[in-house]
N, C-alpha and C positions, 0 to 999 in steps of 0.2 A: 619465356617458354609457356605455351598454353597449358592449362590444366587438363588432366585426363578427361576422356569423354564422359565418364560417369559423373564428373563434377562440373561439366560445362554449364548446366542449368542451375547450379547452386545460386541462391539469391541471398544477398547481403544488404542489410539496411543499416546505415549509420545515422545516429540521432545526435544532434549537437545544437546548441542554442542559436548560433549564427555562423556566418563565414566572414565576419567583420574584422578579422585580424587576430593574431595570437598563435601560439605554438600548437595547441591542440587542433585549432581550426585548419592550420596548414597540414598537419598530419592527416586529418580527415580527408582533405582534398587529395593528398598524395596517395593514401591507401586506396581510396575509391578509384582513382585512376589506374593504379596497378592492377587491382582486381578486375576492373572492366576490361583492361587489355588482356587479361588471362582468360577471358570468356565468361566471367561471372556476370549475372544480372545485378546491378548495383543501384541503390537509391540512397540519396542523402536527404534527410528530413531535418529541417530547421524550424525553430520557433519564430525567429525574426525573418522578415522578407529579404529580398535580394538587394534592395537599396542599401548601399554602404558596404557591399561585399568587397573584400580585398582579394579573395582567392577565387579562381575560375575553375569550374568542374570540367572533367573530361567530357567530351561530347556524347559519349555512350552512357554517362551516369545520369540517371533521372533525379530531378529535384522536386521535393514536395515541401511546401511552406504551410505551417500550422496557423500562423498569425496569432500566436498565443504568448507573445513576448512581454506583455504588460507586467509591471511590478505591482507589489502590494503585500502588506503584512496582515496578520490577524486573520479574521474570517475571510476577508477579500483574498488574501494569499492562498488560503486553503481551497476556496472555490476556484481560483485560477488554476491551481495544480490539478484539481479534479477535472477541470476542462481540458488541461493538457494531456492527462492520462487518457481521457476518452477520445480526444482527437488523434493521439498517437495510436491508440488501439484500433481505430477505424482504418488508419493507413496500413498498419501491420496486417490486419485481417484481409485487406484488399490486395496487398502486395505478396503476402504469404512468404516472407523470407525464411530461409533456413537458419540464419544467424542475424540477431540484432546486436549492434555494437553501440553501447552508450558511451559517448565521448565526454568525460569528466563526471564528477560526482552526481550532480543533480540529474543530468541526462541519464546516467546509469540507473539511479533509483527509479526514475519515471519509466524507463524501459522495462525494468523487471515488473513493475506494477501493471503496465499496459499489456504485458505478455502473459499475465497470469491465466492459466488454463488453456493456453495455446501451445501448439507443438514446436514453436520456434525456440531456439537456444539463445540465451542472452549472455553477452560478454560485457561486464562492467569494466571501466577503466578509471584509474586515478592518475591525473597528470600533474598534480602538485603533491607535496608532502602534507598529509592531513593535519598535523598539528599547526601548520601555518595558515589554515583556512579559518575564517570567521564564520562558523557554522552554528546555527541554533541547536539547542538540545533536541528539538523536534526532528530536524534533519539528521542529526547523529543517530537518533533512534531508528529513523527510517533506513539509514544505511545499514545498521546492525540487523534490521529485519530483512532487507532485500538482498544484500550481498551473498549471504549463504544460499539463497535461492537462484543465484546466477550460475550458469554453467562454468564460468571462470571469472576471476577478477584479475585484471592486468595492472601491474605497477610498473612505472618506468625504471625504478631502482630497487636494489635489494633492501635498502634501508626502509623504503616505504612498504615493501612486502612484509618485512619483519614487524613493522608497526601494525599493519592490518591483521597479521596473524595473532597479535596480542590483543588488539582492541575490537576486532570484528571477527570473533571466532566462528569457525565453520565455513569461512570463505575458501574457495578452491583457487589458489594463487598461482600466478605466472609472472615472470619478469621479462618484459620486452622493452628495450630502450627505443627512443626515437632514432631514425636514421639521420646521418649527417647529410646535409645538402652540399653536393660538390659535383660539378661547378654550380655556383649559385645563380639562379635565374635573375633576370633584370626586369624591373617594372617601374611604374610611376609611383611617386615623383622621382625624377632623376636629379640627384644633387651631386655635382662634381666636387670631389675632395680637393683640397689644396695640396699641391705637390711641387717638387722642384725648387723649393725655397731654402733647402738646407736644414729645415727644422725636423726634429724627431717628434713623433706623436704617440701619446698614450691614449688608447681608444677603449671606450665602453659603449655597449649597445643595449638598448632595452627600453621598455616603457618608463616614462618619467613618473615613477610610483614609489612610494615609501619602501615597499618590499625590496626594491632594487638597490637600496643603500647608496644612492648617488650623493646624498648629503655627506656620508662618511668619506666618499671618494674625494669630494671637494675639500673637506677638512684636511685629508692626507696630502693632497696635491698642494694646498696652500703652504704646508710646512716644507714640502720638497722643492717648490718652484725656485726659491733663491739659490739653492745649491745645484740645480739642474736648469740653467738658463736657456739651454738649447732644446728643452722638452716642452711641448704644449699638450693640453688635455682636450680631447674631443668626446662629448657625450652625445651619442646619436640616438634619437628617438623622440617620442612625443607623449605627453600625458599631463595629468592634473598637478604635478609637482613643478611644472616649468617655472612659474612665477617665484616660487620659494627658492628654487635653485638659482635662478637669475639674480635674485636678491642676495643670496649667499655669495655668489661669485663677485658681485659688485661690492659687497661689504668687505671682501678680502682684497679688493683692488686688482682683480685678476681678469678684467674684461678683455685684455689683449692676449691672454694666455689660455683662456678656457672658452670653448665654443660649444653651443647647443644648436646644431643646424636643423634639427627636426627629424622626421621620419624619412628615410631614403629607400627607394625601390631598388637602388643599385648598391646595396650594402657591401657586396663583394668588392667593389672599387675602394671602399673605405677600409676594408681589411687589408687590401693590397697596399694602400698608401700609409698604413700604420707601422709602428715599430714594436709595439708591445700591447697585449690585450689585458684588461683588468676587469674582474667580476667581483662586485661588492654586495651581492644579494644577501639580504637577511634570511631569505627562504628561497629554495629552488625545488623544482621537480627534477628534470634533467635539462640542463641549460642548452638550448639550441644555439644561442649565440656563442657560447664557449666552444661547442663542437665546430661551428662554422669558422670561427677565428683560427682555431688550431688547424683545421683542414686547409685554411688559406696560408698557413706557414707562419703563424705568430706564436711565440711563447706566451704563456698565460700566468698571471698572478691572480689567485682566486681565494676568497674567503672559504674556509672549510665549513660551510653551513651543513645542516643535518643530512641532506641528501643531495646528490648531483655531482658537484665538482670532484669529490674523492673517487668517484667511479669513472671519471674521465681523465683527470690530470694524474700523470705518473710523477710523483714527487721527485724533483731534481733532474728528471729526464726530459720532460717537455713543459714543465711549469713548476710553480710553487704554490702550495696550499698554506693559507694564513690562518693561524690559530692564536687565540680563540676567535670565533666568529664575531665580527662587529668591533674588534679591537683596532682602533685607529693607529695606535702606536705600533702594533705588530704589522699593520698594513704598510706604514711608512718604512719600516725596516726592510720588509720584503721588496717593496718597489724600489727603494734606494739601491739595494744590492743588485737587482736585475738591471735597472737602468744604468748603473755604473759599469757593469761587467759586459762589455760588448761581445767578447768571444763566447762567454757562457750563454748569453741571450741568443746568439746565432745558433749555437749548438742545440739549445732547446727548441728553437724555432724549426730547425730541420727535422728533429724527432717528432714534433707535434703533428706533422702531416700523416703520421701513422693512424690517426683517427679515421682517415678515409677508408681504411680497411677494417679497423676495429669496430666501427659503427656504420659499415656500408649498408646501402639499401638492400643488396643481395642477402646479406646475413640477417638483417632484421626481417625482411619478407619471408625468409626461410623459417624464422621463429614463429611468424604468424601462420604459416602453412602447417607447421607441427601442431600449433594450438588448434587450428580448425580441424585437423585430423583427429585430435584427441577429443574435441567437443562432439564431433559427429559420432565417435565411437562410445561416448559416455551415455549413461542413462539419464542425464540431467539436461 
């Protein structure tokens, strides 16, 4: 539905490091497309260029590249960030947005600094749980300085909002989750999953990064494999932990039972071919893959990390939360119970599809509209 006439000319600028893949990057592409369809003038500003983009912007969304994506610490890092603030400020002054949306911590901090003294309202966002971030004391101080100066600070989960209220006092907080993607779009690379061979599949999806805890998953599966000879493990994704995980799988003698196919643009096909989803993250914001898997009709077994899974999984209804977080023994027990109980697994799988409504795009976009209305009516 188009926005009212009085809001048709509203301008929104989203600032994010790149569109090279990731949950926040996809949210930026999706939100900008929705707002452009509603009649808003929308611009996405990135530090990195378009080479390597994974997500395509709506044709009505303008793209501006700052070309300020270089790394550096110490004095070089400070000078680089001064350059970023100046470059972003020039774009803001030229585009004259009503709202600037900083996507993730660094972009949010820079957005507030770049908008100082201008009439635009800045909305900061946190897409991970802050204690899980490796952030220098300098950036932590910048966050404490800038967030209270933002019109709103959006957290994906109530747990993150509670943390911000305690550690970044003065922030005006709102909780807006990511919407679930359903049905899932398809893109490249297309990797066909194996099917029709009578095997059951335990599926995990995500970057091959230490945060995702796939090393713990391989440990657990190595213990379970002998008693579940009809189950295989698939870890879908790519990242810098590939070699370590492949060595771990080989060391356990599980090359024929564990596969790491890489990143797939048709991840929906992999959800459809799986029998159970598992999330072993040490940290999460709000897990997009957990939402997607459940929307696809999979029961889920997930570590109860600080934020995310407990706000998605309904214990015993559509999945199982594993406590304490990171405990391989507890993970083994939970997986064994669900893998063994075919009827219970099917019951939870049927209930899992309720996330399509609980985290629907319509509901989430409605929360953003309420936030925009509140920001426009506020004095900040």
